[in-house]
C-alpha positions in Angstrom: -71.5 82.0 53.9 -72.4 82.2 57.7 -68.7 81.8 58.5 -67.8 84.8 56.3 -70.6 86.9 58.0 -69.3 85.9 61.5 -65.8 86.8 60.3 -67.0 90.3 59.1 -68.9 90.9 62.4 -65.9 89.9 64.5 -63.6 92.2 62.6 -66.0 95.0 61.9 -64.0 97.6 63.7 -61.0 97.0 61.5 -63.1 97.1 58.3 -64.8 100.4 59.4 -61.2 101.8 60.2 -60.0 100.6 56.8 -63.0 102.3 55.1 -62.4 105.6 56.8 -58.6 105.4 55.9 -59.4 104.9 52.1 -62.0 107.8 52.4 -59.5 110.0 53.9 -56.8 109.3 51.5 -59.2 109.9 48.6 -60.1 113.4 50.2 -56.6 114.2 50.7 -55.7 113.2 47.0 -58.7 115.1 45.7 -58.2 118.3 47.5 -54.6 118.8 47.4 -52.7 119.4 44.2 -49.3 118.1 45.3 -50.6 114.8 46.7 -52.9 114.4 43.7 -50.2 114.7 41.2 -47.9 112.3 43.1 -50.6 109.8 43.3 -51.5 109.9 39.6 -47.8 109.9 38.5 -47.2 106.8 40.6 -50.3 105.1 39.3 -49.4 105.9 35.7 -45.8 104.6 36.2 -47.3 101.3 37.7 -49.8 100.9 34.9 -47.0 101.5 32.3 -44.9 98.9 33.9 -47.7 96.4 34.0 -48.5 97.1 30.3 -44.8 96.6 29.5 -44.8 93.2 31.3 -48.0 92.2 29.4 -46.5 93.3 26.1 -43.3 91.3 26.7 -45.4 88.2 27.4 -47.5 88.7 24.4 -44.4 89.2 22.3 -42.9 86.0 23.7 -46.0 84.0 22.9 -46.0 85.1 19.4 -42.1 84.3 18.6 -43.1 81.3 16.5 -45.1 83.6 14.1 -42.4 86.2 14.1 -39.7 83.6 13.3 -41.8 82.1 10.4 -42.3 85.6 9.0 -38.5 86.2 9.3 -37.8 82.8 7.6 -40.3 83.7 4.8 -38.6 87.3 4.3 -35.0 85.6 4.2 -36.3 83.2 1.5 -37.5 86.2 -0.5 -34.4 88.3 0.0 -32.1 85.4 -1.0 -34.1 84.8 -4.1 -33.9 88.6 -5.1 -30.2 88.6 -4.4 -29.8 85.6 -6.6 -31.8 87.2 -9.4 -29.7 90.4 -9.0 -26.4 88.4 -9.5 -27.8 86.4 -12.4 -29.0 89.5 -14.2 -25.3 90.5 -14.7 -24.9 87.4 -16.9 -25.4 87.6 -20.6 -27.2 84.4 -21.2 -30.9 85.0 -20.4 -31.6 81.4 -20.0 -29.7 81.6 -16.5 -31.3 84.6 -15.3 -32.8 82.8 -12.4 -30.8 79.9 -11.1 -32.3 79.1 -7.7 -35.7 79.2 -5.9 -35.9 79.2 -2.2 -38.8 77.5 -0.3 -39.2 78.2 3.4 -40.0 75.3 5.6 -40.2 74.5 9.4 -38.5 71.7 11.1 -40.9 69.3 12.7 -38.5 66.6 13.7 -34.6 66.4 13.9 -31.9 64.2 15.4 -28.3 64.9 16.2 -27.2 61.8 18.3 -27.2 59.2 15.6 -24.6 58.2 13.0 -27.2 59.0 10.2 -29.2 61.8 11.3 -32.2 63.0 9.5 -34.4 66.2 9.5 -38.1 66.3 8.8 -39.6 69.5 7.4 -43.2 70.6 6.9 -43.0 71.1 3.0 -43.3 68.4 0.3 -44.2 67.9 -3.3 -47.2 70.3 -3.1 -44.5 73.0 -2.5 -42.4 71.7 -5.4 -39.9 70.2 -3.0 -38.1 67.1 -4.6 -35.4 64.7 -3.7 -31.8 66.1 -4.2 -32.5 69.6 -3.4 -30.2 71.5 -1.2 -31.2 72.6 2.3 -29.8 75.8 4.0 -30.6 78.1 7.0 -29.6 81.8 6.8 -26.6 81.2 4.5 -25.5 78.0 6.3 -25.4 74.4 5.0 -28.0 72.0 6.5 -28.1 69.0 4.0 -30.2 67.6 1.1 -33.6 66.4 0.6 -33.8 62.6 0.6 -37.6 61.9 0.0 -40.9 63.6 0.0 -44.6 63.2 0.4 -47.3 65.6 -0.4 -46.7 67.8 2.7 -43.5 66.8 4.2 -39.8 65.9 3.3 -37.0 64.1 4.9 -33.5 65.7 4.8 -30.3 63.9 5.1 -28.5 66.1 7.6 -24.9 67.2 7.4 -24.5 65.1 10.5 -24.8 61.8 8.5 -22.0 59.5 7.6 -23.5 59.1 4.0 -23.6 62.7 3.3 -20.8 64.5 1.3 -20.7 68.1 0.2 -18.3 69.7 -2.2 -16.7 72.6 -0.5 -13.7 75.0 -0.7 -11.5 77.0 1.5 -12.4 80.7 1.0 -8.9 82.0 1.4 -7.0 79.6 -0.7 -9.7 78.5 -3.2 -8.8 74.8 -2.8 -11.7 72.2 -3.1 -12.3 69.3 -0.9 -15.1 67.2 0.4 -17.0 67.8 3.7 -18.0 64.5 5.6 -19.0 64.0 9.2 -17.1 61.3 11.2 -20.1 60.5 13.5 -18.5 62.0 16.7 -19.2 65.5 17.8 -22.4 67.1 16.2 -20.7 70.6 16.3 -17.8 69.5 14.1 -17.1 67.9 10.7 -14.2 67.0 8.6 -12.8 68.5 5.3 -11.3 65.9 3.3 -8.8 65.7 0.2 -7.0 68.9 0.7 -3.4 68.2 -0.6 -0.4 68.7 1.4 1.0 71.7 -0.6 -2.1 73.9 0.6 -1.5 76.0 3.8 -5.0 75.8 5.6 -5.2 77.8 8.8 -7.6 77.8 11.8 -10.1 80.5 11.3 -10.4 79.9 7.5 -14.0 79.8 6.2 -15.2 76.7 4.5 -18.0 77.2 2.0 -19.8 75.4 -0.8 -18.0 75.2 -4.1 -21.0 75.5 -6.4 -19.7 72.9 -8.6 -22.6 70.4 -8.5 -25.4 72.9 -9.2 -27.1 71.7 -6.0 -26.0 74.3 -3.5 -25.5 77.9 -4.4 -21.9 79.0 -4.4 -20.3 80.3 -1.1 -22.8 78.9 1.5 -21.0 78.8 4.7 -20.2 75.1 6.1 -18.2 76.3 9.0 -14.8 77.6 10.2 -11.5 75.5 10.4 -10.8 74.8 14.0 -7.8 72.4 13.6 -5.4 71.5 10.7 -2.8 68.9 11.0 -0.5 67.3 8.3 1.2 63.8 8.9 4.7 63.7 7.8 3.9 61.1 5.3 0.3 62.1 4.7 -1.0 63.1 1.1 -3.8 65.2 2.5 -4.4 67.4 5.6 -6.3 66.3 8.5 -8.8 69.3 8.9 -11.5 69.8 11.5 -14.2 72.2 10.7 -16.6 73.7 13.4 -20.0 73.8 11.8 -21.7 77.3 11.3 -25.1 75.8 12.1 -25.9 74.3 15.6 -28.3 71.6 14.6 -29.7 71.1 18.0 -31.3 74.6 17.8 -32.5 74.3 14.2 -36.0 75.5 13.7 -36.4 76.9 10.1 -34.7 76.0 7.0 -34.8 77.0 3.2 -35.0 74.5 0.4 -33.1 75.5 -2.6 -34.5 74.4 -6.0 -31.8 74.6 -8.8 -33.3 75.6 -12.0 -30.3 74.6 -14.0 -29.7 71.4 -12.5 -31.8 69.2 -14.9 -30.1 70.7 -17.9 -26.6 70.1 -16.4 -27.6 66.6 -15.4 -28.9 65.8 -18.9 -25.8 67.0 -20.6 -23.5 65.1 -18.2 -25.4 61.8 -18.6 -24.6 62.0 -22.3 -20.8 61.3 -21.4 -21.5 59.2 -18.4 -23.8 56.8 -20.0 -22.0 53.9 -21.8 -21.6 54.1 -25.5 -24.0 51.7 -27.4 
């Protein structure tokens, strides 16, 4: 404290000069219209800029809440769209074929041969093994196991995962399977040689297994090669979803799957 007082005493002339300058400036602004308007315009602009910066920081800090709200809205809109499409069908039993449950990714891997994703919804939210998982109309994977509040999803980046898919332009069916190499690309298998796949063609879900809704985007064909003696095309697909940036997903609950599985099991089960 004594040092501060000594500093003020040593520099008292400067502080008196500074105080007089401030008083003069205030008198000029107060008693002159032009200088006053210029000062207040400048101060208002500075205040507005400061408020804008503060608002931008506040918006950034609340991005998590905004993303969760957008994910919830996407799930609701997707469900409404599915109901609208189903309403055109005459059988009222299939009026509603899918439910969509929004979830947040809490753990994710992309650098393994068998990658998994953990989400924050489980059996309490009616998530069950075998359900499809998507994100903004892009394929993510299938639910493997669940607990009360969490679920583990087999990522599309998993050597054990296969998804029935079709080339939108040609309508030919195949199977999507990752080769364990680049997490941005997968392979479309079993497309016969008479088909003419082209780079840029969209690969979407086929809807044949009642797990994924039809026409959910898997990716875009980046390369298609046919060996002279090959039966099938060698097709590389660039994934629509960058799994390293995955934050939110939607779990797809198929209303009709139990009925379809029950009917199919009648023919698959051995005859007694």
